[in-house]
Each structure stands twice: as C-alpha cells, then as structure tokens.
C-alpha positions as CSV (number, residue, x, y, z in Angstrom):
1,X,-57.6,10.9,73.5
2,X,-59.6,9.8,70.5
3,X,-58.8,6.9,68.2
4,X,-58.3,9.3,65.3
5,X,-55.7,11.3,67.3
6,X,-53.8,8.1,68.1
7,X,-53.8,7.1,64.4
8,X,-52.5,10.5,63.4
9,X,-49.7,10.4,66.0
10,X,-48.7,6.9,64.8
11,X,-48.7,8.0,61.2
12,X,-46.6,11.1,62.0
13,X,-44.1,8.9,64.0
14,X,-43.7,6.4,61.2
15,X,-43.0,9.2,58.6
16,X,-40.3,10.8,60.7
17,X,-36.8,9.3,60.1
18,X,-33.4,9.9,61.4
19,X,-30.5,11.0,59.3
20,X,-28.1,8.2,58.3
21,X,-24.8,8.3,60.3
22,X,-21.8,9.6,58.4
23,X,-19.9,6.3,58.8
24,X,-22.8,4.6,56.8
25,X,-23.4,7.4,54.3
26,X,-19.8,8.0,53.2
27,X,-19.2,4.4,51.9
28,X,-22.7,4.4,50.3
29,X,-21.9,7.7,48.5
30,X,-18.5,6.3,47.4
31,X,-20.2,3.1,46.1
32,X,-22.7,5.2,44.1
33,X,-19.9,7.3,42.6
34,X,-18.0,4.2,41.5
35,X,-21.2,2.7,40.1
36,X,-21.9,5.9,38.1
37,X,-18.4,6.0,36.7
38,X,-18.7,2.3,35.7
39,X,-22.0,2.8,34.0
40,X,-20.7,5.8,32.1
41,X,-17.6,4.0,31.0
42,X,-19.7,1.1,29.7
43,X,-21.9,3.6,27.8
44,X,-18.8,5.3,26.4
45,X,-17.4,1.9,25.2
46,X,-20.7,1.0,23.7
47,X,-20.9,4.3,21.9
48,X,-17.4,3.9,20.4
49,X,-18.2,0.4,19.2
50,X,-21.6,1.4,17.8
51,X,-20.1,4.5,16.1
52,X,-17.5,2.3,14.5
53,X,-20.2,-0.1,13.2
54,X,-22.2,2.9,12.0
55,X,-19.2,4.3,10.1
56,X,-18.7,1.0,8.4
57,X,-22.3,0.7,7.4
58,X,-22.4,4.3,6.0
59,X,-19.4,3.4,3.8
60,X,-21.5,0.7,2.2
61,X,-24.5,3.0,1.8
62,X,-26.9,1.4,4.2
63,X,-28.4,4.1,6.4
64,X,-30.5,2.5,9.2
65,X,-29.2,-0.5,11.1
66,X,-28.4,-1.8,14.6
67,X,-25.4,0.5,14.9
68,X,-27.5,3.6,14.9
69,X,-29.8,2.0,17.5
70,X,-26.6,1.3,19.6
71,X,-25.5,4.9,19.4
72,X,-28.9,6.1,20.5
73,X,-29.2,3.6,23.3
74,X,-25.7,4.4,24.7
75,X,-26.7,8.1,24.8
76,X,-29.9,7.2,26.5
77,X,-28.1,5.0,29.0
78,X,-25.8,7.8,29.9
79,X,-28.7,10.2,30.4
80,X,-30.5,7.7,32.6
81,X,-27.4,7.0,34.8
82,X,-26.7,10.7,35.3
83,X,-30.3,11.4,36.1
84,X,-30.4,8.5,38.6
85,X,-27.4,9.8,40.4
86,X,-29.0,13.3,40.7
87,X,-32.1,11.7,42.2
88,X,-30.0,9.6,44.6
89,X,-28.1,12.7,45.7
90,X,-31.4,14.5,46.4
91,X,-32.5,11.7,48.7
92,X,-29.1,11.0,50.3
93,X,-27.7,14.2,51.8
94,X,-23.9,14.6,51.4
C-alpha cells in the first residue's frame, strides 16, 4: 500500500462520525429550544422598550435617535437567533 493511500484512508476515517445518542441529543435540543425562547423574549422586551422611547421622541418632533436604532437592533437580533436555530437544527438531527 502506498503512502498516499494510507493518507487517504486516514483522512476518510477522520471525516466519518457517529450519530449522537438520543440520550445526549434530546437534552441538547431542549437546551437550544429554551435558549432560543429566551433570546426571542429579550428581543421582544427590547423592542417594546425601544418602541416606547421612539414614540416619546416622535411626540417631541425628533426623528432619528437611539430608540430607532434599538428597534432595528431588536429585529436584527430576532432574525439572527431564528437563523442560528435553523442552522443548528440542520447540523443536529432531531
């Protein structure tokens, strides 16, 4: 057997992986679900506070401020958290 064949077999063996057992995967998925709900609740609370600040600022005729930035960032945070959970579900089979 040549050295190149040995290297290819070692590379193929290191890329192969076993599926995680169900007793490990189930708590991990539960933890990811709780983490996603927590992040989305924080984004919702931040959105409510920022929208309230934005409403108060619009009443005093100042259009651009930190409140509009907070609304945008809370929406962006929710999108990132939802996308990350989709990516995690793609790599961790249910």
